[in-house]
Z-matrix of the N, CA and C atoms (Angstrom, degrees):
N
C 1 1.525
C 2 1.642 1 99.08
N 3 1.379 2 109.99 1 131.49
C 4 1.345 3 116.21 2 175.15
C 5 1.543 4 121.75 3 -70.57
N 6 1.376 5 115.02 4 149.37
C 7 1.606 6 113.88 5 -177.87
C 8 1.471 7 105.78 6 -57.34
N 9 1.337 8 117.59 7 141.64
C 10 1.499 9 127.53 8 177.20
C 11 1.553 10 116.86 9 55.27
N 12 1.414 11 111.59 10 33.04
C 13 1.438 12 119.23 11 -176.86
C 14 1.521 13 106.40 12 -100.43
N 15 1.335 14 115.70 13 132.84
C 16 1.457 15 117.04 14 178.30
C 17 1.524 16 107.98 15 -73.85
N 18 1.415 17 114.30 16 152.21
C 19 1.358 18 114.38 17 -174.34
C 20 1.560 19 112.18 18 -72.13
N 21 1.292 20 124.14 19 -17.98
C 22 1.401 21 125.57 20 175.29
C 23 1.477 22 108.69 21 -68.54
N 24 1.338 23 116.95 22 -35.47
C 25 1.515 24 119.05 23 -175.45
C 26 1.552 25 103.85 24 -74.06
N 27 1.350 26 116.66 25 -40.02
C 28 1.530 27 121.33 26 179.00
C 29 1.495 28 109.73 27 -61.12
N 30 1.396 29 118.40 28 -44.16
C 31 1.419 30 121.08 29 -179.07
C 32 1.444 31 110.12 30 -63.47
N 33 1.371 32 120.71 31 -44.76
C 34 1.431 33 124.40 32 -179.17
C 35 1.758 34 106.54 33 -59.16
N 36 1.214 35 113.20 34 -53.72
C 37 1.525 36 120.09 35 -179.68
C 38 1.509 37 109.07 36 -52.86
N 39 1.330 38 113.72 37 -49.39
C 40 1.605 39 117.65 38 174.51
C 41 1.495 40 113.84 39 -54.42
N 42 1.289 41 115.86 40 -47.37
C 43 1.486 42 124.45 41 -175.23
C 44 1.561 43 106.20 42 -69.08
N 45 1.298 44 117.58 43 -43.28
C 46 1.544 45 116.87 44 177.14
C 47 1.607 46 110.19 45 -61.91
N 48 1.308 47 118.99 46 -36.59
C 49 1.455 48 116.94 47 -179.40
C 50 1.466 49 107.85 48 -74.03
N 51 1.326 50 121.48 49 -42.20
C 52 1.575 51 121.35 50 176.96
C 53 1.543 52 108.78 51 -57.16
N 54 1.276 53 117.89 52 -42.43
C 55 1.469 54 116.84 53 -168.88
C 56 1.544 55 103.93 54 -73.74
N 57 1.217 56 117.18 55 -34.83
C 58 1.510 57 123.41 56 179.88
C 59 1.549 58 108.91 57 -58.01
N 60 1.374 59 113.04 58 -49.63
C 61 1.495 60 125.08 59 177.38
C 62 1.545 61 110.16 60 -60.82
N 63 1.298 62 119.21 61 -41.25
C 64 1.479 63 120.87 62 178.04
C 65 1.444 64 113.83 63 -65.81
N 66 1.365 65 112.52 64 -27.17
C 67 1.528 66 117.61 65 174.85
C 68 1.426 67 110.85 66 -63.55
N 69 1.354 68 120.76 67 -22.56
C 70 1.497 69 124.69 68 -178.63
C 71 1.546 70 109.88 69 -102.05
N 72 1.495 71 111.98 70 24.98
C 73 1.295 72 118.91 71 -177.25
C 74 1.574 73 123.11 72 59.82
N 75 1.327 74 109.94 73 25.82
C 76 1.551 75 120.79 74 177.09
C 77 1.529 76 105.45 75 -84.88
N 78 1.320 77 115.03 76 124.42
C 79 1.572 78 118.86 77 178.24
C 80 1.583 79 103.38 78 -108.62
N 81 1.392 80 106.45 79 148.07
C 82 1.355 81 120.95 80 178.38
C 83 1.456 82 110.99 81 -129.79
N 84 1.339 83 116.58 82 139.84
C 85 1.409 84 118.18 83 172.19
C 86 1.482 85 106.32 84 -85.59
N 87 1.347 86 117.97 85 163.62
C 88 1.424 87 128.54 86 -176.33
C 89 1.706 88 103.33 87 -60.22
N 90 1.289 89 113.15 88 -47.87
C 91 1.488 90 120.45 89 -175.86
C 92 1.601 91 105.06 90 -60.40
N 93 1.320 92 123.92 91 -41.51
C 94 1.288 93 119.57 92 -176.76
C 95 1.688 94 113.25 93 -69.83
N 96 1.344 95 110.48 94 -34.19
C 97 1.462 96 110.02 95 175.37
C 98 1.461 97 116.13 96 -69.77
N 99 1.317 98 115.80 97 -37.27
C 100 1.541 99 122.13 98 176.67
C 101 1.509 100 105.71 99 -63.79
N 102 1.346 101 119.38 100 -48.75
C 103 1.418 102 119.48 101 -177.85
C 104 1.615 103 109.48 102 -58.42
N 105 1.270 104 110.91 103 -48.42
C 106 1.528 105 111.35 104 -173.74
C 107 1.479 106 110.37 105 -67.09
N 108 1.326 107 120.49 106 -33.46
C 109 1.425 108 122.22 107 177.28
C 110 1.467 109 110.95 108 -63.70
N 111 1.444 110 118.75 109 -41.94
C 112 1.431 111 118.29 110 -175.29
C 113 1.586 112 108.67 111 -75.14
N 114 1.339 113 116.82 112 -28.77
C 115 1.566 114 118.59 113 175.54
C 116 1.489 115 109.85 114 -67.11
N 117 1.402 116 119.12 115 -30.12
C 118 1.397 117 116.14 116 179.65
C 119 1.529 118 123.58 117 -83.83
N 120 1.314 119 111.93 118 7.78
C 121 1.454 120 121.94 119 -174.65
C 122 1.531 121 102.54 120 -86.82
N 123 1.455 122 115.24 121 139.53
C 124 1.461 123 121.22 122 177.48
C 125 1.501 124 110.10 123 -64.83
N 126 1.271 125 113.17 124 175.65
C 127 1.598 126 123.71 125 174.85
C 128 1.485 127 113.91 126 -61.29
N 129 1.339 128 117.94 127 -26.07
C 130 1.422 129 114.96 128 174.61
C 131 1.572 130 124.34 129 -67.91
N 132 1.463 131 105.05 130 -10.21
C 133 1.471 132 115.46 131 174.42
C 134 1.567 133 109.96 132 -105.48
N 135 1.190 134 122.87 133 16.35
C 136 1.509 135 124.40 134 -174.49
C 137 1.542 136 109.86 135 -61.93
N 138 1.265 137 121.75 136 -44.11
C 139 1.400 138 122.71 137 -179.23
C 140 1.547 139 115.43 138 -61.02
N 141 1.304 140 112.61 139 -45.07
C 142 1.523 141 119.84 140 173.20
C 143 1.402 142 109.46 141 -63.27
N 144 1.374 143 121.71 142 -47.75
C 145 1.369 144 125.74 143 -171.44
C 146 1.528 145 110.10 144 -63.59
N 147 1.300 146 113.83 145 -37.88
C 148 1.491 147 118.29 146 -179.71
C 149 1.545 148 109.80 147 -70.90
N 150 1.409 149 116.20 148 -36.29
C 151 1.482 150 124.05 149 -171.73
C 152 1.745 151 103.41 150 -65.77
N 153 1.249 152 109.38 151 -41.68
C 154 1.532 153 118.44 152 -178.74
C 155 1.535 154 107.17 153 -65.77
N 156 1.312 155 114.49 154 -51.12
C 157 1.461 156 114.14 155 -170.31
C 158 1.574 157 112.34 156 -66.63
N 159 1.385 158 113.63 157 -27.22
C 160 1.525 159 114.29 158 -176.69
C 161 1.514 160 110.32 159 -94.41
N 162 1.417 161 116.05 160 -14.29
C 163 1.548 162 115.05 161 -175.84
C 164 1.486 163 109.61 162 -110.94
N 165 1.263 164 125.43 163 -13.94
C 166 1.347 165 128.64 164 -175.10
C 167 1.534 166 113.06 165 -117.39
N 168 1.385 167 115.80 166 150.15
C 169 1.499 168 118.09 167 172.75
C 170 1.569 169 105.97 168 -89.97
N 171 1.344 170 108.39 169 107.59
C 172 1.486 171 115.75 170 -172.93
C 173 1.503 172 110.26 171 -58.57
N 174 1.273 173 122.42 172 -26.79
C 175 1.508 174 126.80 173 -174.29
C 176 1.435 175 109.03 174 -71.73
N 177 1.336 176 118.75 175 -32.11
C 178 1.496 177 126.59 176 -173.06
C 179 1.641 178 114.46 177 -110.62
N 180 1.340 179 108.35 178 -6.16
C 181 1.465 180 111.24 179 -174.20
C 182 1.598 181 104.18 180 -76.23
N 183 1.315 182 120.66 181 122.67
C 184 1.506 183 123.76 182 -178.96
C 185 1.528 184 109.25 183 -66.07
N 186 1.334 185 109.73 184 139.40
C 187 1.568 186 121.13 185 -175.46
C 188 1.564 187 106.26 186 -63.82
N 189 1.380 188 116.84 187 -44.77
C 190 1.465 189 120.81 188 176.59
C 191 1.434 190 112.22 189 -58.73
N 192 1.327 191 125.41 190 -38.82
C 193 1.388 192 127.43 191 177.50
C 194 1.624 193 110.96 192 -65.18
N 195 1.328 194 117.84 193 -37.32
C 196 1.421 195 124.85 194 179.03
C 197 1.581 196 101.97 195 -61.19
N 198 1.423 197 112.01 196 -57.88
C 199 1.558 198 114.55 197 -177.29
C 200 1.552 199 108.44 198 -48.60
N 201 1.371 200 117.66 199 -45.87
C 202 1.499 201 114.94 200 -178.73
C 203 1.501 202 116.17 201 -63.15
N 204 1.308 203 113.92 202 -35.62
C 205 1.431 204 123.30 203 179.06
C 206 1.544 205 112.74 204 -62.16
N 207 1.366 206 108.69 205 -45.09
C 208 1.487 207 120.88 206 -179.88
C 209 1.498 208 111.43 207 -64.21
N 210 1.346 209 120.07 208 -44.73
C 211 1.395 210 126.42 209 177.34
C 212 1.461 211 110.56 210 -62.19
N 213 1.344 212 115.34 211 -50.90
C 214 1.552 213 117.61 212 -177.98
C 215 1.515 214 111.37 213 -60.72
N 216 1.408 215 116.33 214 -37.74
C 217 1.451 216 117.50 215 177.47
C 218 1.550 217 110.06 216 -61.48
N 219 1.273 218 114.79 217 -49.28
C 220 1.412 219 119.58 218 -174.11
C 221 1.541 220 110.50 219 -60.09
N 222 1.358 221 118.03 220 -42.97
C 223 1.457 222 120.01 221 175.18
C 224 1.549 223 113.79 222 -60.57
N 225 1.452 224 117.89 223 -46.44
C 226 1.344 225 121.32 224 176.73
C 227 1.563 226 118.56 225 -61.29
N 228 1.388 227 107.21 226 -35.23
C 229 1.459 228 113.38 227 -178.42
C 230 1.604 229 108.60 228 -72.59
N 231 1.291 230 116.36 229 -40.18
C 232 1.525 231 120.64 230 171.95
C 233 1.387 232 113.64 231 -51.48
N 234 1.375 233 118.11 232 -51.86
C 235 1.447 234 125.04 233 176.67
C 236 1.583 235 112.59 234 -54.98
N 237 1.333 236 115.17 235 -44.46
C 238 1.515 237 119.99 236 -176.93
C 239 1.492 238 104.40 237 -69.12
N 240 1.334 239 119.38 238 -38.40
C 241 1.503 240 115.76 239 -177.95
C 242 1.525 241 112.21 240 -69.34
N 243 1.287 242 115.58 241 -35.99
C 244 1.566 243 124.48 242 173.96
C 245 1.537 244 107.31 243 -56.93
N 246 1.187 245 115.74 244 -51.92
C 247 1.417 246 119.54 245 -177.70
C 248 1.458 247 114.04 246 -60.11
N 249 1.274 248 115.39 247 -43.93
C 250 1.532 249 124.26 248 174.43
C 251 1.497 250 114.62 249 -58.83
N 252 1.312 251 111.95 250 -41.12
C 253 1.450 252 122.76 251 171.76
C 254 1.432 253 118.98 252 -57.57
N 255 1.318 254 112.06 253 -47.48
C 256 1.446 255 121.07 254 178.41
C 257 1.560 256 111.35 255 -67.74
N 258 1.411 257 118.22 256 -40.05
C 259 1.336 258 121.76 257 -179.66
C 260 1.616 259 107.03 258 -64.58
N 261 1.348 260 118.84 259 -39.75
C 262 1.398 261 122.10 260 176.52
C 263 1.559 262 115.65 261 -60.92
N 264 1.204 263 111.79 262 -38.09
C 265 1.532 264 122.06 263 -178.59
C 266 1.491 265 107.74 264 -71.24
N 267 1.379 266 115.81 265 -40.91
C 268 1.442 267 121.26 266 -177.29
C 269 1.656 268 105.85 267 -71.54
N 270 1.204 269 120.62 268 -38.47
C 271 1.398 270 128.53 269 -179.68
C 272 1.505 271 109.12 270 -64.09
N 273 1.274 272 117.44 271 -42.70
C 274 1.579 273 123.83 272 176.39
C 275 1.424 274 111.47 273 -64.88
N 276 1.362 275 111.87 274 -41.91
C 277 1.498 276 116.43 275 -179.19
C 278 1.654 277 107.75 276 -69.35
N 279 1.274 278 120.63 277 -41.52
C 280 1.418 279 120.55 278 174.84
C 281 1.485 280 111.67 279 -64.22
N 282 1.315 281 122.76 280 -34.65
C 283 1.462 282 120.06 281 178.28
C 284 1.452 283 108.22 282 -69.68
N 285 1.229 284 126.65 283 -37.75
C 286 1.489 285 134.40 284 -179.98
C 287 1.508 286 105.19 285 -58.34
N 288 1.290 287 112.74 286 -52.51
C 289 1.570 288 118.89 287 -176.85
C 290 1.526 289 109.37 288 -62.64
N 291 1.236 290 118.49 289 -43.26
C 292 1.555 291 124.67 290 -179.93
C 293 1.548 292 106.63 291 -64.19
N 294 1.421 293 113.22 292 -43.50
C 295 1.547 294 111.93 293 -176.01
C 296 1.537 295 109.76 294 -71.13
N 297 1.246 296 115.82 295 -33.95
C 298 1.470 297 118.34 296 179.78
C 299 1.500 298 112.93 297 -71.29
N 300 1.365 299 115.15 298 -36.35
C 301 1.364 300 123.68 299 176.20
C 302 1.649 301 111.11 300 -62.34
N 303 1.305 302 110.00 301 -47.26
C 304 1.426 303 117.61 302 -177.24
C 305 1.652 304 110.66 303 -64.92
N 306 1.289 305 104.46 304 -37.75
C 307 1.610 306 108.88 305 177.79
C 308 1.582 307 110.73 306 -66.29
N 309 1.287 308 116.96 307 -46.33
C 310 1.460 309 123.08 308 177.02
C 311 1.549 310 109.94 309 -57.04
N 312 1.382 311 119.44 310 -40.70
C 313 1.370 312 126.14 311 178.45
C 314 1.516 313 112.57 312 -53.89
N 315 1.424 314 108.41 313 -52.38
C 316 1.403 315 119.63 314 -170.41
C 317 1.692 316 105.35 315 -66.95
N 318 1.300 317 115.17 316 -39.66
C 319 1.370 318 117.44 317 172.75
C 320 1.489 319 115.38 318 -53.13
N 321 1.293 320 110.29 319 -50.62
C 322 1.551 321 118.80 320 175.83
C 323 1.507 322 113.93 321 -56.15
N 324 1.278 323 116.30 322 -40.76
C 325 1.439 324 116.78 323 -179.52
C 326 1.521 325 111.90 324 -74.35
N 327 1.377 326 117.57 325 -33.39
C 328 1.496 327 118.12 326 173.43
C 329 1.463 328 111.06 327 -59.77
N 330 1.460 329 114.53 328 -41.49
C 331 1.512 330 114.79 329 -175.80
C 332 1.466 331 111.17 330 -66.25
N 333 1.369 332 112.47 331 -38.32
C 334 1.558 333 115.19 332 -174.97
C 335 1.396 334 116.02 333 -76.49
N 336 1.444 335 120.58 334 -12.53
C 337 1.397 336 122.22 335 178.81
C 338 1.424 337 111.41 336 -86.94
């Protein structure tokens, strides 16, 4: 999987490669395809990859179901990252407000002394 590549693009590329090899009479079992797809995932997918490998029978796990699982994971992961990003931005804004408030308070104290 390429860096910053969407899973749909990776699945399309994978399917094109497999179809090309099938054109040369290369046959693949479902287990081989699922295993190859899992191996081609980047490190960002490690937790899901391990979960699938330990909980599913790779030889009978449908490739289409794997595609759906990967796409769902990517969507949910993107939502989580967006929420985290918003929280960080809100936190930074709050820190700036607190800093500026403290700074103003210090100036007022100095003026009153």
